[in-house]
C-alpha positions, 0 to 999 in steps of 0.5 A, a space after each residue: 233293861 230291854 233285850 231282844 233275842 233271835 230264835 234259830 241257833 240262839 234259843 233252839 238248835 238249827 242244825 237238825 232241821 236244816 240237815 233233815 230238810 236237805 236230806 229229805 230233798 236229796 232223798 227225793 233225787 236219790 242223792 246222798 252227802 256227808 251231812 256233817 261236812 255240809 253243816 260245817 260248810 254252812 257254819 263257815 258261811 256257805 249258802 245251800 246253793 253254794 254247798 250243793 254246787 261245791 259237791 258237783 250238782 248241776 243247776 237243775 238239781 240245785 234248783 229242785 233242792 232249793 224249791 223243796 227247801 223253801 216249800 218244806 223248811 218251815 212246816 211241822 214236819 221239820 219244825 219238830 227238829 227245833 229243840 231248845 239248846 242246852 241251857 237255853 230254858 234256864 237262860 231264858 228264865 233268868 233273862 226274862 226275870 231280870 229284863 224286858 225280853 223281845 223275840 226277833 226272828 227271820 222266818 217266812 211263817 210267823 204262824 209256824 214260829 208261834 206254834 213252835 214257841 207254844 209247844 216249847 212252852 217258852 211264849 211266856 218269856 217274851 213281851 213281843 214277837 217280831 218276824 222279818 223276812 229271811 230274804 231281807 234279814 238285815 233290813 228287817 232286823 235293823 228296822 225292828 231293832 230301831 223300833 224296839 230300842 233294845 239295849 242288847 240283841 242276842 243272835 248267832 250270825 254276822 247279820 245279827 251283829 251288823 243289824 245291832 251295830 247299825 242301830 246302836 244296839 249292843 250285840 251279844 253273838 253266840 257261836 251255837 248256831 248258824 255260824 262257827 266261832 272261826 267264821 264270826 271272828 274272821 268277820 270281826 264279830 265281837 263279843 262271841 259267847 259259847 252259849 246263851 247262858 254265857 251271853 246272858 250272864 255277861 249282859 246282866 253283869 254289865 
């Protein structure tokens, strides 16, 4: 069986890096926010610009923070915050031992993603690594899934779900990453799993 899997929010924690990058951008402008509340809003579907606008920032400050984000979010300074989610390593081992596993992620820097995968010592579990643009995540993932012809795609967002459905791939969406269970349910995403381990065990029982 061939399975494709997302990286951010599915295998590694995505909150620490995003908040660290936003906090660094805010510090340069001498701004401070309730970062737990910011992450809650992002999990409920808000973009960085929407989060900042809702906190009263003018367009100039929002643009400065957005430029900082694009420039820095995929650098080693912040990639170090990409750490494996609880249970992710054992789930990857279990999945790779029973399936042909392919990584499919939306990133600007394929090099930095590969560097992080090597540092996490998980490269051996993937038969291939495909990177698509974050600016065209739906189109990119849909095209990649069509080429991979995977039976399942494990991800953490509504975009992952829709890309899978559009290609006849069975979705398995975890609530450990970019989207909360409430957001996913509201957008008719199903099935939703509480962890990668739970998703993997369901797939292998099917």
